[in-house]
C-alpha positions as CSV (number, residue, x, y, z in Angstrom):
1,M,-66.3,58.6,-15.0
2,S,-68.9,57.7,-12.3
3,I,-68.0,57.9,-8.6
4,T,-68.0,54.4,-6.9
5,I,-68.1,53.2,-3.3
6,K,-64.4,52.6,-3.6
7,D,-63.8,56.3,-4.2
8,V,-65.7,57.2,-1.1
9,A,-63.8,54.6,1.0
10,A,-60.4,55.9,-0.3
11,G,-61.4,59.5,0.4
12,A,-62.6,58.8,3.9
13,G,-59.7,56.5,4.7
14,V,-61.8,53.5,5.5
15,G,-62.7,50.2,3.9
16,V,-65.5,49.5,1.4
17,G,-67.3,47.5,4.1
18,T,-67.3,50.5,6.5
19,V,-68.9,52.7,3.8
20,S,-71.5,49.9,3.2
21,R,-72.4,49.8,6.9
22,V,-72.8,53.6,7.0
23,L,-75.1,53.5,4.0
24,S,-77.2,50.7,5.5
25,G,-77.6,52.6,8.8
26,S,-75.6,50.1,10.8
27,T,-74.9,51.1,14.4
28,S,-71.5,49.3,14.4
29,V,-69.7,52.4,13.0
30,S,-68.3,55.0,15.4
31,K,-69.8,58.5,15.2
32,Q,-66.5,60.0,14.0
33,T,-66.1,57.5,11.2
34,R,-69.7,57.8,10.2
35,Q,-69.3,61.6,10.0
36,R,-66.1,61.3,7.9
37,V,-67.8,58.9,5.4
38,E,-70.9,61.0,5.1
39,E,-68.9,64.1,4.5
40,E,-67.0,62.3,1.7
41,I,-70.3,61.1,0.2
42,Q,-71.5,64.7,0.1
43,R,-68.2,66.0,-1.4
44,L,-68.2,63.4,-4.2
45,H,-72.0,63.6,-4.8
46,Y,-72.0,59.8,-4.5
47,V,-75.3,58.1,-5.2
48,P,-75.5,54.5,-3.8
49,N,-76.5,51.7,-6.2
50,S,-79.8,50.6,-4.6
51,L,-80.1,47.5,-6.7
52,A,-76.7,46.3,-5.6
53,G,-77.7,46.9,-2.1
54,A,-80.9,44.9,-2.7
55,L,-78.8,41.9,-3.8
56,S,-77.0,41.8,-0.5
57,S,-79.8,42.8,1.9
58,R,-82.7,41.2,0.0
59,R,-84.6,44.5,0.5
60,S,-85.0,46.7,-2.6
61,G,-87.2,49.5,-1.1
62,I,-89.4,49.2,-4.2
63,V,-93.1,48.4,-4.5
64,A,-94.3,47.7,-8.1
65,I,-97.7,48.8,-9.3
66,I,-99.3,47.5,-12.5
67,V,-102.3,49.3,-13.9
68,P,-104.2,49.1,-17.2
69,T,-103.3,52.7,-18.2
70,L,-102.4,56.1,-16.8
71,E,-104.2,57.9,-19.6
72,Q,-107.2,58.1,-17.3
73,S,-107.2,59.7,-13.8
74,I,-109.0,56.6,-12.7
75,F,-105.9,54.6,-12.1
76,A,-103.6,57.6,-11.7
77,D,-105.5,58.3,-8.5
78,T,-104.9,54.8,-7.2
79,V,-101.2,55.1,-7.9
80,D,-101.1,58.5,-6.1
81,G,-102.8,56.9,-3.1
82,A,-100.3,54.1,-3.0
83,E,-97.4,56.4,-3.4
84,S,-98.6,58.7,-0.5
85,E,-98.4,55.7,1.9
86,L,-95.2,54.2,0.6
87,N,-93.2,57.4,0.5
88,V,-93.7,58.0,4.3
89,R,-92.3,54.5,4.8
90,N,-89.2,55.2,2.6
91,L,-90.5,52.9,-0.1
92,Q,-90.3,53.9,-3.8
93,V,-92.9,53.2,-6.5
94,M,-92.4,51.7,-9.9
95,V,-95.4,51.7,-12.3
96,G,-96.1,49.6,-15.4
97,Q,-99.1,49.9,-17.8
98,T,-100.6,46.8,-19.4
99,K,-102.8,48.7,-21.9
100,Y,-105.5,46.1,-21.0
101,D,-103.3,43.3,-22.2
102,I,-102.9,40.4,-19.8
103,G,-100.0,39.1,-21.8
104,R,-98.3,42.4,-21.2
105,E,-99.1,42.1,-17.5
106,A,-97.3,38.8,-17.3
107,E,-94.2,40.4,-18.9
108,L,-94.3,43.3,-16.5
109,V,-94.5,40.9,-13.5
110,K,-91.5,39.0,-14.8
111,A,-89.5,42.3,-15.2
112,F,-90.4,43.7,-11.8
113,L,-89.6,40.5,-10.0
114,K,-86.1,40.7,-11.2
115,L,-85.8,43.9,-9.1
116,R,-86.9,42.1,-6.0
117,P,-89.7,44.4,-5.0
118,E,-91.0,44.5,-1.5
119,G,-94.5,43.9,-2.8
120,L,-96.7,44.1,-5.9
121,I,-100.0,45.8,-6.5
122,L,-102.1,44.4,-9.4
123,T,-105.3,45.7,-11.0
124,G,-108.1,43.1,-11.0
125,S,-107.9,39.4,-10.5
126,N,-107.9,38.1,-14.1
127,H,-104.3,37.0,-14.8
128,L,-102.6,34.4,-16.9
129,P,-101.7,31.2,-15.0
130,I,-98.0,32.1,-15.3
131,V,-98.6,35.2,-13.2
132,H,-100.0,33.1,-10.4
133,D,-97.0,30.7,-10.7
134,L,-94.4,33.6,-10.7
135,L,-95.9,35.3,-7.6
136,N,-96.4,32.1,-5.6
137,A,-92.7,31.3,-6.3
138,A,-91.5,34.8,-5.5
139,D,-93.3,34.7,-2.1
140,I,-93.8,38.5,-1.8
141,P,-96.8,40.5,-0.6
142,V,-99.4,41.0,-3.4
143,A,-102.6,43.1,-3.5
144,E,-105.2,42.7,-6.2
145,C,-107.2,46.0,-6.5
146,W,-110.4,47.4,-8.0
147,G,-112.5,44.3,-7.4
148,R,-113.5,41.9,-4.7
149,A,-111.6,38.7,-5.4
150,E,-112.9,35.8,-3.3
151,T,-109.6,33.9,-3.4
152,P,-106.9,36.6,-3.9
153,I,-103.3,35.8,-4.6
154,G,-102.4,37.9,-1.5
155,I,-105.0,40.4,-0.4
156,S,-107.9,42.0,-2.3
157,V,-108.6,45.7,-1.9
158,G,-111.6,47.3,-3.7
159,F,-115.4,47.0,-4.0
160,D,-118.2,44.9,-5.4
161,N,-118.5,45.9,-9.1
162,Q,-121.6,43.7,-9.6
163,A,-123.5,45.1,-6.6
164,A,-122.6,48.7,-7.6
165,A,-123.9,48.2,-11.1
166,R,-127.0,46.5,-9.9
167,D,-127.7,49.3,-7.5
168,V,-127.3,52.2,-10.0
169,V,-129.5,50.4,-12.5
170,T,-132.1,49.7,-9.8
171,H,-132.1,53.5,-9.1
172,M,-133.0,54.1,-12.7
173,I,-135.7,51.5,-12.5
174,D,-137.1,53.1,-9.4
175,R,-137.2,56.4,-11.3
176,G,-139.6,54.7,-13.7
177,R,-137.2,53.6,-16.5
178,R,-138.0,50.3,-18.1
179,R,-136.1,50.1,-21.4
180,I,-132.6,50.4,-20.1
181,A,-129.7,49.7,-22.4
182,M,-126.1,49.2,-21.3
183,L,-123.2,50.8,-23.1
184,C,-119.9,49.0,-22.4
185,A,-116.3,50.0,-22.7
186,P,-114.0,47.5,-24.6
187,R,-113.9,44.3,-22.5
188,H,-110.2,43.5,-22.9
189,F,-110.4,40.4,-20.7
190,D,-111.5,42.8,-18.0
191,N,-113.5,40.8,-15.4
192,R,-114.4,44.0,-13.6
193,L,-116.4,45.1,-16.6
194,Q,-118.0,41.7,-16.8
195,Q,-119.0,42.0,-13.2
196,R,-120.7,45.4,-14.0
197,I,-122.5,43.7,-16.9
198,D,-123.6,41.0,-14.5
199,G,-124.9,43.6,-12.1
200,Y,-126.9,45.3,-14.9
201,E,-128.4,42.0,-15.9
202,E,-129.2,41.1,-12.3
203,A,-131.2,44.3,-11.8
204,M,-133.0,43.9,-15.1
205,N,-133.9,40.2,-14.5
206,L,-135.1,41.0,-11.0
207,H,-137.7,43.4,-12.5
208,G,-138.5,41.3,-15.5
209,L,-137.0,43.8,-18.0
210,E,-135.3,43.1,-21.3
211,I,-131.5,43.0,-21.4
212,D,-129.8,45.1,-24.1
213,V,-126.0,45.3,-23.9
214,H,-123.9,47.1,-26.5
215,D,-120.1,47.0,-26.7
216,S,-118.1,50.0,-27.7
217,I,-114.9,49.7,-29.7
218,E,-111.2,50.2,-28.9
219,G,-110.4,53.5,-27.2
220,S,-113.8,54.5,-25.9
221,S,-112.7,54.6,-22.3
222,T,-110.8,57.8,-22.8
223,Y,-111.5,61.4,-23.6
224,S,-110.7,60.6,-27.3
225,G,-113.6,58.0,-27.3
226,F,-116.5,60.5,-26.7
227,H,-117.3,60.4,-30.4
228,Q,-117.4,56.6,-30.4
229,S,-119.8,56.5,-27.5
230,G,-122.1,58.8,-29.4
231,K,-122.0,56.4,-32.4
232,V,-123.0,53.5,-30.1
233,L,-125.8,55.6,-28.7
234,D,-127.0,56.2,-32.3
235,H,-127.0,52.5,-32.9
236,I,-128.9,51.8,-29.7
237,L,-131.7,54.3,-30.5
238,Q,-131.9,53.1,-34.1
239,Q,-132.5,49.5,-32.9
240,R,-134.7,50.5,-30.0
241,P,-136.2,54.0,-30.4
242,D,-138.2,53.5,-27.2
243,T,-135.0,53.2,-25.1
244,D,-135.5,55.5,-22.1
245,A,-132.2,55.0,-20.2
246,I,-128.6,54.2,-20.8
247,F,-126.3,52.7,-18.1
248,C,-122.7,53.2,-19.1
249,S,-119.8,51.1,-17.7
250,D,-117.7,54.2,-17.1
251,D,-118.1,58.0,-17.0
252,F,-116.3,58.5,-20.3
253,N,-119.0,56.6,-22.1
254,A,-121.7,58.4,-20.1
255,V,-120.4,61.8,-21.0
256,G,-120.0,60.8,-24.7
257,A,-123.6,59.6,-24.7
258,L,-124.7,62.8,-23.1
259,F,-122.8,64.9,-25.7
260,R,-124.6,63.0,-28.5
261,C,-128.0,63.6,-26.9
262,Q,-127.3,67.3,-26.8
263,Q,-126.3,67.2,-30.5
264,R,-129.5,65.4,-31.4
265,G,-131.8,67.5,-29.2
266,I,-132.6,64.7,-26.9
267,W,-133.7,66.1,-23.5
268,V,-131.8,64.4,-20.6
269,P,-133.2,63.2,-18.3
270,N,-136.8,63.7,-19.5
271,Q,-136.5,61.7,-22.7
272,L,-133.4,59.6,-21.8
273,S,-131.7,59.0,-18.5
274,I,-128.0,58.4,-18.3
275,A,-125.8,56.9,-15.6
276,G,-122.1,56.2,-15.5
277,F,-119.5,54.6,-13.2
278,V,-116.4,55.7,-11.2
279,D,-117.3,59.4,-10.6
280,L,-114.6,61.2,-12.5
281,P,-114.4,65.0,-12.1
282,I,-116.0,65.5,-15.6
283,A,-119.2,63.8,-14.4
284,S,-119.9,66.6,-11.9
285,G,-118.4,69.3,-14.0
286,I,-120.7,69.3,-17.0
287,T,-124.3,70.3,-17.4
288,P,-126.4,68.3,-16.7
289,A,-124.2,66.6,-14.1
290,V,-124.0,62.8,-14.5
291,T,-125.4,60.3,-12.1
292,T,-122.7,57.7,-11.3
293,V,-121.2,55.3,-8.9
294,R,-118.5,56.8,-6.8
295,V,-115.7,54.4,-6.0
296,P,-112.7,55.1,-3.7
297,R,-110.0,55.3,-6.3
298,W,-107.4,57.0,-4.1
299,E,-108.2,55.0,-1.0
300,I,-107.8,51.7,-2.9
301,G,-104.2,52.5,-3.6
302,A,-103.5,53.9,-0.1
303,T,-105.1,50.9,1.6
304,A,-103.3,48.4,-0.6
305,A,-99.9,50.0,-0.1
306,R,-100.4,50.3,3.7
307,N,-101.2,46.7,4.0
308,L,-98.4,45.6,1.7
309,A,-95.8,47.5,3.7
310,A,-97.1,45.8,6.9
311,M,-96.9,42.4,5.3
312,A,-93.3,43.1,4.0
313,N,-92.4,43.8,7.6
314,G,-93.7,40.4,8.7
315,E,-97.0,41.7,10.2
316,T,-100.2,39.6,9.9
317,I,-103.1,41.2,8.1
318,P,-106.4,40.4,9.8
319,E,-108.5,40.5,6.6
320,R,-107.5,39.2,3.1
321,I,-110.5,40.8,1.5
322,I,-110.9,44.5,2.1
323,D,-114.1,45.9,0.8
324,L,-114.0,49.7,0.7
325,G,-117.5,50.1,-0.6
326,Y,-119.1,52.5,-3.1
327,E,-121.7,55.2,-3.3
328,I,-124.5,55.9,-5.8
329,I,-124.3,59.7,-6.6
330,V,-127.6,60.9,-8.0
331,R,-127.3,63.9,-10.2
332,E,-129.2,65.6,-13.0
333,T,-129.1,62.9,-15.7
334,T,-131.5,60.6,-13.9
């Protein structure tokens, strides 16, 4: 049988209301009574029902984070950054994974709102209309991450995906590459990926070069998708044997393409240049090391959480759009 607040009250010789005030940190309880209640809590190993407390105080102490997946360290780093800021503020994290399904995102938003979170961190700015309706009605702090939303639901924390893609493709063009194909991860209604495609096309158009975009299939944005990335590279080179560079929408695809080049005896970067996006550890840990776009994965989560906590306390945030920037990391594949 579980221990209840009534058991604590009976053991300490006080009312249930007194125990509740001790648990909430109220100063209206005498030192002696507080000590007696705390000793009884320890003796009984009582764990307060935080959800019940949330119903009465309207503060749950929870911040919900919704990411596409935790299979990749990409979003795990963002969650870790958020948790580091929230824990020091005595806020707990709840995480949901959409698996790149915006319908699943809507269901997670509904489920989390029932728990009355202090705030909500979302990935990207492409949501179903019902998500906007739910969050506007809930009136809680919201951060949209990993992009640069011009009209965010709450605040936007991230970087300019289009500009980053444009700059890394421009780097390849500056190195003399002219027949640059793009290898994309599955799109999954992912507007961040579309922005990277737009950046690739912008760079190619600015230099009068032919656009050549190839979509990968389900699952290529993970370690299990290296083989699939290689198959797409085969297809690209079969269609256009004179391709001299590949821009990949993420590092997983870049590494998969590099592995296939090594299998086929294609010399990187002399015969074919390769660039990725995100700067995962594997990009710098293999030979040749992969040129990529470094994005502030951890800082995105930490910045979003820090600002959400401030908003939950009624503070005014000076900027709704927080651009943390990016960096082109030139390595051996270009």
